[in-house]
N, C-alpha and C positions, 0 to 999 in steps of 0.2 A: 430586445426582443419587438419585432416589428410588425408580426403577423396577427390579424385578430380573426376570430371567426362569429360570425352572428347566426344563429339558428342552429338549434343542437337536437332536431328531431332525428327520424331514422337514417338519415343518409348524414347529416352535418354531424351527428354524436360520434357515430363511427370514423367519419374523416377526421375528426380530432383525436379520437383513439389511434388512428393509424400513425398520424404524425408524431403522437408521443413514443409510438414503437419505433418509428425512424430516429428518434433522439432529438426531435424539434418540438420545443415548449413554445407556446402561443397564448392570447389572450382569448377568453371565451366569452359570450353571453347569449343569454336565451331569456323569453320574456318569462318564464318560470324561473327563477333564480334557483330554486333547489336542485332543478336539471343541473343547472352550470357548476354548482357547488358538488353535486355527486360527481360529475365528468371530472373535475377538477381534483376530487381526492384521489380518484382513479388514475389520473393521468399525469398527475403535477403540473397543470396548466393552471392559469393565474385567471379566476371565476370574477368576472366585472358585473356591478349591479345595474349598469347602465352602458348607453353606447358612450357617454361622456366620459365615463370611468374607463372605458378601453381606448378610447383615443387620447386620454391623457397618459395611460400605461404604458403606450407603443411610442416606440421611438421614430421619429421622423426621418427619412420619408416612410410613412405606413402603409402596409397592404391590408385592407379591409376587405374579407370575404363573405359576401352573403348567400345564407341557404335558407331562404325564405320563400313562402309559396307566391307563385306568380300575382301579380296585380296590385289589391291594395297592401297588403303585407309589405311586399318590397318597397313600394312609392312611399311608405309611411316612414318604415326605415330610413331612405334616403333622404326624406325632407328633412329628417332629424339629423341624420349623420352628417350632410353636406356643410352646414355651417362650422361645423365642428372640425374640419379637415383644411390642410395648408398645402399649399401648391407643392406639386411635385408626388404628392399622395396617391394611391392607387386604388379603386374600388372594384372588386370581381363580383358580378353576379354568377355564383355556380347552382343556382338552382334552376328549374325549367322556367324559360321566359321567351316571349315573343321576339324574334329579332330586331323588329322593328322598334320596339321598346328600348333595346340594347342602342339603336342607332340615335334615339332621340335623347338618351340618357347621356351618352358618350359627349352629343354636342353640347348639352348644357353644361357640364361638368368641366368641358374642354375652356369653356369661357372663365373659369375658373382656376385654370391649369392644374387641374387634377385629373387624372389619369382614368380610363375605363377600360374593363376586359370582360368578355363574357365567356364563360365556361359550360358546356353541355357534359354531364357526369352520368357516365353508365355506370352499372356496378350492383345496384340495389343494396340488399340486406349483405350480401356476399363480399361486398367489396373491401370489408376490415381483412379479411383473411385473404382475398386473392388479388386486391388492386383493384382500383378503378380504372376505366377508360375514358379518357377527357379530352376533349374537342375544345381549343379555346380561340378567340378570336382578340386582336388588339394589336396594338404598334409592336414594333420589333423590340422596343426597350422595355414596354411591359411584360414582352416574352421572355426576355431575358432574367428581369427580376424574379419572374415565377417559376422559372426552370426548375430551380431546387425543391419547391414545393410540388410541383407535377412530378417529379422523379419521385418523389417521396409516397404520393398516392397512386402513383401506375405502379403494374405487377413488377414491373423491372424498370431501373431508371433509363434504358434505352427503347422502351416500348410501351404502348397503350396510351400515349401522350401524344397529341400534335397540335402546334400553332398553325390552326388552319388560315389564316388571313386577317383582314382587317376585322375592326369592331361588328359585330353581328354575324360573323360567318360561323363561329363555335356553335352557338345556338340554333342557326339554320342548319347546320351537320347534324345536330343532335335531333332536330326536329323530323329531319328527312328518317335519321336513323329510327327514332319512334314510330314513324308511319310504317316501315318495314317490317317493324317488330308486329304492329298491328295484323297487317298482313299473315306472317309466319304464323303468329297465335291464330288466327280465325282459319288458317288451312290445316292446322294440326287438328283445332277442335271438330271440324266439320270430317275429317278423316276418321278420328277414333268414335266420331259418333255412328257414321255409318257403318263401322265395324261391331260397335257394342250392340246396334240395332239389328244386323242382319240374322234372320231367322234362318234355324236349320245348321247353322255352323258352330254356334256356341263359342264363339271366339274369345280367349282370354287375352284382352288388350293390355294387362300389364306385361305379360310374356311378350307381345308383339311389341312393344315400347321398347323393351330389354333389348329384343334382338336387333331391331333398327341402329340402334346406338353402337353398334359395330359392324362397321365397313358399308354401312349403307348410305346412299347418297344425301339424306335427310337428317342424318345425326347432327346434333347440333346442342347446346346448351339449353334451349327450350325443352328438348326431346329428353336431355336428362333428367329436367325437372318433373317433367310429365312421367317418366318411369318412375321416380321416386314416390310421386303421390299415389299413383296407379296401383304400386305394388303394396299399399297401405290400406286403399280402397278404390276399388274401380267401379261401383256403383254411384258413388258421389251423392247418395239420398239426403245426407245433410245439407247439402249444397244448396243456396239459394240459385237459380239461374239469372241473377244479375252481375253485369260486368262494367265497371265505372269505366269512364275515359277522360283523359287529362287534356289540357289546352294542346298539346303536340299534335294530336291525331287531326283534332280539326285545323290546326294552322297549316299542316301539312296537305290537307284538302283544299285549304283556300289558297294555298298555293300554285298548287297544280292549275286551279281554274285562272289564277292571275297570270299564268306563265302561258297559258293553254297546251299545256303537256298532258296527255292522258293519263291517269292514276285510277284504274279501276278496282284493282285488287284492295289499295290502301280505302279509296273511298267507301268499298262495300264494306269492308271489315268495320269502320267508324259506324256506318248506317246499321250494322247488325249491333253493335254496342248499346246504340240508341234503341234499338227494337229491345234489347234484353233489358233496357232500365223501365220497360212498360209504355215507350214514346209511340210504340205502333200500334197500340191498344185499340185507340180511337179508331183509326184508319181499317183495323180488322174487322170491328162492329160495322162500319161503313159496308165493307165487303159483304158480310153475312148478309146484313139487309138489303143489299143489291140485289144479291142472288136469290134472296128469297121473293124479292119482288118480280123479277123476270120469271123465276123458274120455279116457284112455289115451294123453293128448297125450304127443310126446317132449319131454324134458327137454336143454337143451343142455349138457354136461358142461364143465366149468372146465379 
């Protein structure tokens, strides 16, 4: 056994399950050990109580794949893990991370002769059944070592995974992927809002979503998902109009500024998520008061 997976949340846990379905046994570790034990009982994987136990259980040269939140959680795990590893080992960050952090981490690990690869993983909760789309950066040697695992994670051995280039390139491609996703989601949301609120037509947006799935130029997995939930509830009265944003959308917009490449759709989609979180509320209050000031218009009191 050479492969260890750290972080068994919604993505990491299902990735462990998918490897088990492909006949690959690995070591697993999660901050809450009961999660590790439950998945181990289900899959036959080896549950490890600590990173130290995991490293000791793996045959060198090891592959340790991290599926942890970007930032402090990943940094802390790497700080603990690095002194335990040996030259020739390979660390993979498979969660969402900023590509510049990948380059920094790879440089530091290289001084210890430890390899680093970055893997952008798409597929969400459906990846267990359908396979994951994985774009990863690293050396050719690292790519060769990871190939059998990529083939197991992906929809088929020959599709759904790509060695995109040097360290950082995998998360860079995934970052842009998520920026595009923001724009597509925003466009669907705006279009369906226009139809739902059109007076006089009484449009059935669930039927329209289902219609567009067949032969339409806008058919997509996002449309499939939308058709599914609209068929159950097209009024969405119980849903709060709050949309979280991940680091990926922000990093994509920052990259467009750094390169001087216009990305208005992705930028505006990110701004709309900020607005949904209440971050536009003060600005809206300012607008209302200015309008009252110059025009005497009424202000709606909260």
